[in-house]
Biopython code that builds the backbone (N, CA, C, O; Angstrom):
import numpy as np
from Bio.PDB.StructureBuilder import StructureBuilder

atoms = [
    (1, "UNK", "N", (0.577, -1.256, -0.034)),
    (1, "UNK", "CA", (0.042, 0.045, 0.009)),
    (1, "UNK", "C", (0.894, 1.326, 0.113)),
    (1, "UNK", "O", (1.638, 1.585, 1.059)),
    (2, "UNK", "N", (0.658, 2.241, -1.181)),
    (2, "UNK", "CA", (1.439, 3.436, -1.104)),
    (2, "UNK", "C", (0.798, 4.360, 0.216)),
    (2, "UNK", "O", (-0.274, 4.200, 0.799)),
    (3, "UNK", "N", (1.766, 5.280, 0.427)),
    (3, "UNK", "CA", (1.686, 5.904, 1.736)),
    (3, "UNK", "C", (0.433, 6.699, 1.303)),
    (3, "UNK", "O", (-0.569, 6.545, 2.001)),
    (4, "UNK", "N", (0.368, 7.470, 0.316)),
    (4, "UNK", "CA", (-0.833, 8.344, 0.071)),
    (4, "UNK", "C", (-2.443, 7.360, 0.318)),
    (4, "UNK", "O", (-3.517, 7.772, 0.755)),
    (5, "UNK", "N", (-2.066, 5.975, -0.151)),
    (5, "UNK", "CA", (-3.463, 5.157, 0.312)),
    (5, "UNK", "C", (-3.709, 5.053, 1.678)),
    (5, "UNK", "O", (-4.860, 5.014, 2.114)),
    (6, "UNK", "N", (-2.312, 4.985, 2.684)),
    (6, "UNK", "CA", (-2.464, 4.529, 3.943)),
    (6, "UNK", "C", (-3.073, 6.063, 4.545)),
    (6, "UNK", "O", (-4.079, 6.023, 5.253)),
    (7, "UNK", "N", (-2.556, 7.132, 4.298)),
    (7, "UNK", "CA", (-3.027, 8.477, 5.028)),
    (7, "UNK", "C", (-4.675, 8.517, 4.537)),
    (7, "UNK", "O", (-5.458, 8.515, 5.486)),
    (8, "UNK", "N", (-5.146, 8.544, 3.493)),
    (8, "UNK", "CA", (-6.376, 8.347, 3.212)),
    (8, "UNK", "C", (-7.293, 7.376, 3.939)),
    (8, "UNK", "O", (-8.240, 7.784, 4.610)),
    (9, "UNK", "N", (-7.063, 6.357, 3.829)),
    (9, "UNK", "CA", (-7.670, 5.497, 4.437)),
    (9, "UNK", "C", (-7.732, 5.513, 6.161)),
    (9, "UNK", "O", (-8.653, 5.039, 6.827)),
    (10, "UNK", "N", (-6.745, 6.053, 6.590)),
    (10, "UNK", "CA", (-6.663, 6.477, 8.022)),
    (10, "UNK", "C", (-7.622, 7.734, 8.461)),
    (10, "UNK", "O", (-8.385, 7.856, 9.419)),
    (11, "UNK", "N", (-7.266, 8.665, 7.330)),
    (11, "UNK", "CA", (-8.539, 9.571, 7.686)),
    (11, "UNK", "C", (-10.007, 9.069, 7.342)),
    (11, "UNK", "O", (-10.999, 9.533, 7.904)),
    (12, "UNK", "N", (-10.046, 8.285, 6.570)),
    (12, "UNK", "CA", (-11.601, 7.579, 6.694)),
    (12, "UNK", "C", (-12.252, 7.116, 7.440)),
    (12, "UNK", "O", (-13.417, 7.290, 7.799)),
    (13, "UNK", "N", (-11.130, 6.198, 7.823)),
    (13, "UNK", "CA", (-11.759, 5.226, 9.049)),
    (13, "UNK", "C", (-11.758, 5.910, 10.388)),
    (13, "UNK", "O", (-12.547, 5.468, 11.223)),
    (14, "UNK", "N", (-11.018, 6.887, 10.704)),
    (14, "UNK", "CA", (-10.695, 7.693, 11.796)),
    (14, "UNK", "C", (-12.220, 8.297, 11.906)),
    (14, "UNK", "O", (-12.886, 8.137, 12.929)),
    (15, "UNK", "N", (-12.779, 9.104, 10.596)),
    (15, "UNK", "CA", (-13.716, 9.867, 10.457)),
    (15, "UNK", "C", (-15.328, 8.854, 11.065)),
    (15, "UNK", "O", (-16.238, 9.048, 11.871)),
    (16, "UNK", "N", (-14.987, 7.948, 10.261)),
    (16, "UNK", "CA", (-16.353, 7.235, 10.509)),
    (16, "UNK", "C", (-16.376, 6.699, 11.985)),
    (16, "UNK", "O", (-17.405, 6.834, 12.647)),
    (17, "UNK", "N", (-15.148, 6.033, 12.568)),
    (17, "UNK", "CA", (-15.280, 5.830, 13.880)),
    (17, "UNK", "C", (-15.373, 6.658, 14.599)),
    (17, "UNK", "O", (-15.930, 6.365, 15.657)),
    (18, "UNK", "N", (-14.883, 8.128, 14.416)),
    (18, "UNK", "CA", (-15.415, 9.559, 15.187)),
    (18, "UNK", "C", (-16.916, 9.620, 15.287)),
    (18, "UNK", "O", (-17.516, 9.788, 16.349)),
    (19, "UNK", "N", (-17.552, 9.454, 13.958)),
    (19, "UNK", "CA", (-18.868, 9.640, 14.211)),
    (19, "UNK", "C", (-19.791, 8.560, 14.630)),
    (19, "UNK", "O", (-20.881, 8.663, 15.192)),
    (20, "UNK", "N", (-19.163, 7.535, 14.258)),
    (20, "UNK", "CA", (-20.183, 6.385, 15.258)),
    (20, "UNK", "C", (-19.953, 6.571, 16.687)),
    (20, "UNK", "O", (-20.890, 6.612, 17.484)),
    (21, "UNK", "N", (-18.965, 6.664, 16.964)),
    (21, "UNK", "CA", (-18.528, 6.902, 18.661)),
    (21, "UNK", "C", (-19.280, 8.204, 19.410)),
    (21, "UNK", "O", (-19.758, 8.280, 20.542)),
    (22, "UNK", "N", (-19.193, 9.239, 18.289)),
    (22, "UNK", "CA", (-20.306, 10.528, 18.817)),
    (22, "UNK", "C", (-21.614, 10.235, 18.795)),
    (22, "UNK", "O", (-22.336, 10.826, 19.598)),
    (23, "UNK", "N", (-22.170, 9.310, 17.920)),
    (23, "UNK", "CA", (-23.291, 9.002, 17.579)),
    (23, "UNK", "C", (-23.779, 8.165, 18.876)),
    (23, "UNK", "O", (-24.848, 8.367, 19.451)),
    (24, "UNK", "N", (-22.918, 7.292, 19.204)),
    (24, "UNK", "CA", (-23.414, 6.631, 20.439)),
    (24, "UNK", "C", (-23.618, 7.196, 21.675)),
    (24, "UNK", "O", (-24.462, 6.830, 22.494)),
    (25, "UNK", "N", (-22.629, 8.323, 21.826)),
    (25, "UNK", "CA", (-22.670, 9.281, 22.856)),
    (25, "UNK", "C", (-24.013, 10.030, 23.063)),
    (25, "UNK", "O", (-24.545, 10.455, 24.089)),
    (26, "UNK", "N", (-24.431, 10.060, 21.625)),
    (26, "UNK", "CA", (-25.955, 10.968, 21.324)),
    (26, "UNK", "C", (-27.101, 10.113, 21.831)),
    (26, "UNK", "O", (-28.095, 10.565, 22.398)),
    (27, "UNK", "N", (-26.844, 8.710, 21.548)),
    (27, "UNK", "CA", (-27.563, 7.894, 21.831)),
    (27, "UNK", "C", (-27.859, 7.550, 23.499)),
    (27, "UNK", "O", (-28.904, 7.303, 24.100)),
    (28, "UNK", "N", (-26.544, 7.648, 23.908)),
    (28, "UNK", "CA", (-26.807, 7.483, 25.396)),
    (28, "UNK", "C", (-27.340, 8.726, 26.243)),
    (28, "UNK", "O", (-27.710, 8.709, 27.416)),
    (29, "UNK", "N", (-27.300, 9.569, 25.558)),
    (29, "UNK", "CA", (-27.389, 10.989, 26.217)),
    (29, "UNK", "C", (-29.526, 10.744, 26.243)),
    (29, "UNK", "O", (-30.241, 10.995, 27.214)),
    (30, "UNK", "N", (-29.924, 10.299, 25.093)),
    (30, "UNK", "CA", (-31.203, 10.074, 24.957)),
    (30, "UNK", "C", (-31.932, 9.224, 25.521)),
    (30, "UNK", "O", (-33.162, 9.191, 25.566)),
    (31, "UNK", "N", (-30.949, 8.305, 26.097)),
    (31, "UNK", "CA", (-31.807, 6.807, 26.696)),
    (31, "UNK", "C", (-31.839, 5.746, 25.805)),
    (31, "UNK", "O", (-32.419, 4.778, 26.297)),
    (32, "UNK", "N", (-31.385, 5.542, 24.542)),
    (32, "UNK", "CA", (-32.044, 5.001, 23.313)),
    (32, "UNK", "C", (-30.833, 3.642, 23.511)),
    (32, "UNK", "O", (-29.811, 3.548, 24.191)),
    (33, "UNK", "N", (-31.537, 2.700, 22.553)),
    (33, "UNK", "CA", (-30.798, 1.661, 22.394)),
    (33, "UNK", "C", (-29.340, 2.271, 21.975)),
    (33, "UNK", "O", (-29.261, 3.390, 21.468)),
    (34, "UNK", "N", (-28.116, 1.404, 22.237)),
    (34, "UNK", "CA", (-26.642, 1.665, 22.096)),
    (34, "UNK", "C", (-25.993, 1.164, 21.110)),
    (34, "UNK", "O", (-26.472, 0.132, 20.642)),
    (35, "UNK", "N", (-25.004, 1.588, 20.619)),
    (35, "UNK", "CA", (-24.311, 0.828, 19.502)),
    (35, "UNK", "C", (-23.449, -0.229, 20.550)),
    (35, "UNK", "O", (-22.977, 0.046, 21.653)),
    (36, "UNK", "N", (-23.411, -1.599, 19.777)),
    (36, "UNK", "CA", (-22.627, -2.402, 20.756)),
    (36, "UNK", "C", (-21.297, -1.955, 20.522)),
    (36, "UNK", "O", (-20.849, -1.530, 19.457)),
    (37, "UNK", "N", (-20.468, -2.138, 22.034)),
    (37, "UNK", "CA", (-19.149, -1.913, 22.248)),
    (37, "UNK", "C", (-18.293, -2.905, 21.067)),
    (37, "UNK", "O", (-17.338, -2.388, 20.488)),
    (38, "UNK", "N", (-18.628, -4.128, 20.796)),
    (38, "UNK", "CA", (-18.139, -4.841, 19.726)),
    (38, "UNK", "C", (-18.129, -4.119, 18.747)),
    (38, "UNK", "O", (-17.028, -4.126, 18.198)),
    (39, "UNK", "N", (-18.981, -3.393, 18.200)),
    (39, "UNK", "CA", (-19.330, -2.197, 16.866)),
    (39, "UNK", "C", (-17.851, -1.271, 17.377)),
    (39, "UNK", "O", (-16.980, -1.281, 16.507)),
    (40, "UNK", "N", (-17.636, -0.809, 18.141)),
    (40, "UNK", "CA", (-17.132, 0.382, 18.365)),
    (40, "UNK", "C", (-15.384, -0.272, 18.290)),
    (40, "UNK", "O", (-14.491, 0.257, 17.628)),
    (41, "UNK", "N", (-15.272, -1.174, 18.906)),
    (41, "UNK", "CA", (-13.804, -1.718, 19.108)),
    (41, "UNK", "C", (-13.616, -2.480, 17.681)),
    (41, "UNK", "O", (-12.455, -2.693, 17.332)),
    (42, "UNK", "N", (-14.506, -2.837, 16.967)),
    (42, "UNK", "CA", (-14.275, -3.245, 15.467)),
    (42, "UNK", "C", (-13.714, -2.000, 14.652)),
    (42, "UNK", "O", (-12.664, -2.056, 14.012)),
    (43, "UNK", "N", (-14.397, -1.043, 14.727)),
    (43, "UNK", "CA", (-13.780, 0.060, 13.858)),
    (43, "UNK", "C", (-12.259, 0.758, 14.578)),
    (43, "UNK", "O", (-11.402, 1.348, 13.919)),
    (44, "UNK", "N", (-12.209, 0.510, 16.068)),
    (44, "UNK", "CA", (-11.038, 0.766, 16.389)),
    (44, "UNK", "C", (-9.708, 0.017, 15.734)),
    (44, "UNK", "O", (-8.753, 0.690, 15.347)),
    (45, "UNK", "N", (-9.724, -1.343, 15.646)),
    (45, "UNK", "CA", (-9.355, -2.287, 15.332)),
    (45, "UNK", "C", (-8.838, -2.183, 13.612)),
    (45, "UNK", "O", (-7.786, -2.633, 13.158)),
    (46, "UNK", "N", (-9.755, -1.565, 12.969)),
    (46, "UNK", "CA", (-9.764, -1.210, 11.512)),
    (46, "UNK", "C", (-8.705, -0.023, 11.442)),
    (46, "UNK", "O", (-8.304, 0.263, 10.314)),
    (47, "UNK", "N", (-8.225, 0.677, 12.488)),
    (47, "UNK", "CA", (-7.763, 2.039, 12.333)),
    (47, "UNK", "C", (-8.038, 3.062, 12.929)),
    (47, "UNK", "O", (-7.146, 3.886, 13.131)),
    (48, "UNK", "N", (-9.807, 3.370, 13.527)),
    (48, "UNK", "CA", (-10.280, 4.303, 14.002)),
    (48, "UNK", "C", (-9.979, 4.825, 15.357)),
    (48, "UNK", "O", (-10.543, 5.711, 16.000)),
    (49, "UNK", "N", (-9.017, 4.115, 15.631)),
    (49, "UNK", "CA", (-8.736, 3.896, 17.419)),
    (49, "UNK", "C", (-8.074, 5.443, 17.743)),
    (49, "UNK", "O", (-8.255, 6.121, 18.755)),
    (50, "UNK", "N", (-7.286, 5.752, 16.601)),
    (50, "UNK", "CA", (-7.079, 7.658, 17.068)),
    (50, "UNK", "C", (-7.792, 8.411, 17.727)),
    (50, "UNK", "O", (-7.633, 8.834, 18.872)),
    (51, "UNK", "N", (-9.135, 8.703, 16.508)),
    (51, "UNK", "CA", (-9.890, 9.697, 16.863)),
    (51, "UNK", "C", (-11.068, 9.034, 18.231)),
    (51, "UNK", "O", (-11.509, 9.696, 19.171)),
    (52, "UNK", "N", (-11.280, 7.890, 17.999)),
    (52, "UNK", "CA", (-11.592, 7.311, 19.426)),
    (52, "UNK", "C", (-11.036, 7.650, 20.472)),
    (52, "UNK", "O", (-11.767, 8.008, 21.396)),
    (53, "UNK", "N", (-9.693, 7.647, 20.650)),
    (53, "UNK", "CA", (-8.967, 8.006, 21.725)),
    (53, "UNK", "C", (-9.158, 9.463, 22.137)),
    (53, "UNK", "O", (-9.361, 9.746, 23.318)),
    (54, "UNK", "N", (-9.103, 10.295, 21.280)),
    (54, "UNK", "CA", (-9.583, 11.656, 21.606)),
    (54, "UNK", "C", (-10.857, 12.043, 21.785)),
    (54, "UNK", "O", (-11.134, 13.141, 22.267)),
    (55, "UNK", "N", (-11.793, 11.129, 21.394)),
    (55, "UNK", "CA", (-13.098, 11.832, 21.738)),
    (55, "UNK", "C", (-13.438, 11.296, 22.853)),
    (55, "UNK", "O", (-14.440, 11.725, 23.427)),
    (56, "UNK", "N", (-12.628, 10.169, 23.446)),
    (56, "UNK", "CA", (-13.072, 9.523, 24.851)),
    (56, "UNK", "C", (-12.804, 10.823, 25.871)),
    (56, "UNK", "O", (-13.526, 11.024, 26.847)),
    (57, "UNK", "N", (-11.715, 11.646, 25.532)),
    (57, "UNK", "CA", (-11.670, 12.740, 26.526)),
    (57, "UNK", "C", (-12.253, 13.941, 26.201)),
    (57, "UNK", "O", (-12.458, 14.804, 27.055)),
    (58, "UNK", "N", (-12.589, 14.097, 24.829)),
    (58, "UNK", "CA", (-12.989, 15.478, 24.474)),
    (58, "UNK", "C", (-14.901, 15.403, 24.581)),
    (58, "UNK", "O", (-15.609, 16.409, 24.556)),
    (59, "UNK", "N", (-15.338, 14.194, 24.680)),
    (59, "UNK", "CA", (-16.417, 14.376, 24.714)),
    (59, "UNK", "C", (-17.185, 13.585, 25.934)),
    (59, "UNK", "O", (-18.379, 13.504, 26.223)),
    (60, "UNK", "N", (-15.987, 13.031, 26.532)),
    (60, "UNK", "CA", (-16.226, 12.201, 28.081)),
    (60, "UNK", "C", (-16.956, 11.002, 27.598)),
    (60, "UNK", "O", (-17.998, 10.770, 28.210)),
    (61, "UNK", "N", (-16.640, 10.180, 26.626)),
    (61, "UNK", "CA", (-17.694, 9.068, 26.533)),
    (61, "UNK", "C", (-16.860, 7.586, 26.671)),
    (61, "UNK", "O", (-15.970, 7.303, 25.869)),
    (62, "UNK", "N", (-17.163, 6.883, 27.530)),
    (62, "UNK", "CA", (-16.651, 5.644, 27.721)),
    (62, "UNK", "C", (-15.615, 5.726, 28.901)),
    (62, "UNK", "O", (-14.986, 4.719, 29.226)),
    (63, "UNK", "N", (-15.463, 6.777, 29.461)),
    (63, "UNK", "CA", (-14.486, 7.315, 30.350)),
    (63, "UNK", "C", (-14.125, 6.665, 31.717)),
    (63, "UNK", "O", (-13.166, 6.805, 32.476)),
    (64, "UNK", "N", (-15.277, 5.882, 31.749)),
    (64, "UNK", "CA", (-15.271, 5.074, 33.518)),
    (64, "UNK", "C", (-15.408, 3.642, 33.119)),
    (64, "UNK", "O", (-15.940, 2.867, 33.913)),
    (65, "UNK", "N", (-15.049, 3.288, 32.153)),
    (65, "UNK", "CA", (-14.714, 1.866, 31.654)),
    (65, "UNK", "C", (-13.438, 1.583, 31.477)),
    (65, "UNK", "O", (-13.041, 1.595, 30.312)),
    (66, "UNK", "N", (-12.642, 1.316, 32.368)),
    (66, "UNK", "CA", (-11.380, 0.919, 32.329)),
    (66, "UNK", "C", (-10.737, -0.502, 31.312)),
    (66, "UNK", "O", (-9.544, -0.606, 31.027)),
    (67, "UNK", "N", (-11.675, -1.378, 30.932)),
    (67, "UNK", "CA", (-11.799, -2.180, 30.135)),
    (67, "UNK", "C", (-11.780, -1.843, 28.902)),
    (67, "UNK", "O", (-11.182, -2.621, 28.158)),
    (68, "UNK", "N", (-12.444, -0.537, 28.247)),
    (68, "UNK", "CA", (-12.807, 0.222, 27.158)),
    (68, "UNK", "C", (-11.694, 0.568, 27.012)),
    (68, "UNK", "O", (-11.099, 0.176, 26.009)),
    (69, "UNK", "N", (-11.103, 1.331, 27.863)),
    (69, "UNK", "CA", (-9.513, 1.844, 27.709)),
    (69, "UNK", "C", (-8.478, 0.912, 27.536)),
    (69, "UNK", "O", (-7.418, 1.269, 27.020)),
    (70, "UNK", "N", (-8.658, -0.209, 27.897)),
    (70, "UNK", "CA", (-7.432, -0.932, 27.785)),
    (70, "UNK", "C", (-7.443, -1.338, 26.562)),
    (70, "UNK", "O", (-6.328, -1.511, 26.071)),
    (71, "UNK", "N", (-8.719, -1.637, 25.630)),
    (71, "UNK", "CA", (-8.677, -2.364, 24.403)),
    (71, "UNK", "C", (-8.254, -1.169, 23.242)),
    (71, "UNK", "O", (-7.548, -1.355, 22.250)),
    (72, "UNK", "N", (-8.958, 0.222, 23.706)),
    (72, "UNK", "CA", (-8.809, 1.060, 22.751)),
    (72, "UNK", "C", (-7.257, 1.506, 22.624)),
    (72, "UNK", "O", (-6.763, 1.735, 21.520)),
    (73, "UNK", "N", (-6.442, 1.624, 23.960)),
    (73, "UNK", "CA", (-5.029, 2.052, 24.072)),
    (73, "UNK", "C", (-4.133, 0.651, 23.182)),
    (73, "UNK", "O", (-3.107, 0.832, 22.527)),
    (74, "UNK", "N", (-4.661, -0.388, 23.327)),
    (74, "UNK", "CA", (-4.366, -1.655, 22.657)),
    (74, "UNK", "C", (-3.983, -1.507, 21.254)),
    (74, "UNK", "O", (-2.859, -1.571, 20.757)),
    (75, "UNK", "N", (-5.191, -1.284, 20.669)),
    (75, "UNK", "CA", (-5.250, -0.749, 19.382)),
    (75, "UNK", "C", (-4.561, 0.550, 18.850)),
    (75, "UNK", "O", (-4.143, 0.667, 17.698)),
    (76, "UNK", "N", (-4.507, 1.279, 19.583)),
    (76, "UNK", "CA", (-3.533, 2.702, 19.229)),
    (76, "UNK", "C", (-1.952, 1.978, 19.187)),
    (76, "UNK", "O", (-1.178, 2.193, 18.255)),
    (77, "UNK", "N", (-1.627, 1.111, 20.329)),
    (77, "UNK", "CA", (-0.442, 0.820, 20.152)),
    (77, "UNK", "C", (0.140, -0.306, 18.845)),
    (77, "UNK", "O", (1.288, -0.411, 18.412)),
    (78, "UNK", "N", (-1.071, -1.040, 18.443)),
    (78, "UNK", "CA", (-0.438, -1.749, 17.235)),
    (78, "UNK", "C", (-0.558, -0.886, 16.174)),
    (78, "UNK", "O", (0.298, -1.121, 15.321)),
    (79, "UNK", "N", (-1.371, 0.125, 15.869)),
    (79, "UNK", "CA", (-1.753, 0.718, 14.800)),
    (79, "UNK", "C", (-0.336, 1.703, 14.555)),
    (79, "UNK", "O", (0.293, 1.885, 13.513)),
    (80, "UNK", "N", (-0.091, 2.282, 15.994)),
    (80, "UNK", "CA", (1.386, 3.278, 16.149)),
    (80, "UNK", "C", (2.488, 2.292, 15.514)),
    (80, "UNK", "O", (3.144, 2.730, 14.568)),
    (81, "UNK", "N", (2.763, 0.820, 16.036)),
    (81, "UNK", "CA", (3.795, 0.157, 15.475)),
    (81, "UNK", "C", (3.623, -0.161, 14.004)),
    (81, "UNK", "O", (4.664, -0.289, 13.359)),
    (82, "UNK", "N", (2.718, -0.277, 13.512)),
    (82, "UNK", "CA", (2.600, -0.659, 12.200)),
    (82, "UNK", "C", (2.790, 0.675, 11.076)),
    (82, "UNK", "O", (3.170, 0.642, 9.905)),
    (83, "UNK", "N", (2.459, 1.592, 11.746)),
    (83, "UNK", "CA", (2.512, 2.665, 10.827)),
    (83, "UNK", "C", (4.207, 3.325, 11.146)),
    (83, "UNK", "O", (4.922, 3.848, 10.291)),
    (84, "UNK", "N", (4.435, 3.188, 12.107)),
    (84, "UNK", "CA", (6.422, 3.575, 12.495)),
    (84, "UNK", "C", (6.642, 2.282, 11.529)),
    (84, "UNK", "O", (7.448, 2.630, 10.666)),
    (85, "UNK", "N", (6.306, 1.129, 11.358)),
    (85, "UNK", "CA", (7.336, 0.314, 10.823)),
    (85, "UNK", "C", (7.049, 0.635, 9.157)),
    (85, "UNK", "O", (7.981, 0.504, 8.363)),
    (86, "UNK", "N", (5.865, 1.007, 8.753)),
    (86, "UNK", "CA", (5.619, 1.550, 7.274)),
    (86, "UNK", "C", (6.163, 2.632, 6.784)),
    (86, "UNK", "O", (6.173, 2.910, 5.585)),
    (87, "UNK", "N", (6.650, 3.314, 7.686)),
    (87, "UNK", "CA", (7.205, 4.475, 7.517)),
    (87, "UNK", "C", (8.974, 4.640, 7.526)),
    (87, "UNK", "O", (9.678, 5.430, 6.896)),
    (88, "UNK", "N", (9.361, 3.531, 8.527)),
    (88, "UNK", "CA", (10.633, 3.503, 8.465)),
    (88, "UNK", "C", (11.671, 2.213, 7.425)),
    (88, "UNK", "O", (12.838, 1.880, 7.632)),
    (89, "UNK", "N", (10.807, 1.763, 6.417)),
    (89, "UNK", "CA", (10.942, 0.674, 5.673)),
    (89, "UNK", "C", (11.416, 1.835, 4.111)),
    (89, "UNK", "O", (11.674, 1.327, 3.020)),
]
sb = StructureBuilder()
sb.init_structure("model")
sb.init_model(0)
sb.init_chain("A")
sb.init_seg("    ")
for serial, (resi, resn, name, xyz) in enumerate(atoms, 1):
    if name == "N":
        sb.init_residue(resn, " ", resi, " ")
    sb.init_atom(name, np.array(xyz, "f"), 0.0, 1.0, " ", f" {name:<3s}", serial, name[0])
structure = sb.get_structure()
């Protein structure tokens, strides 16, 4: 994958992940049925973990769930390692 495509992919997946994460916060405020954490974590695993991590602090969503933090930080670590590996080749 060329670097341009990787950047575009990361922008898109993080935008989608941020939108879904923010929508889940909206649903929580409304007291409506929520987006499953499995879905949120899938978007993080696909690369949307950076926006999710930022939003966890900015909109204070999922900030009382240590297990959620662990998964999110784990995905950030894996994606950071993969990106650094790609940049250093």
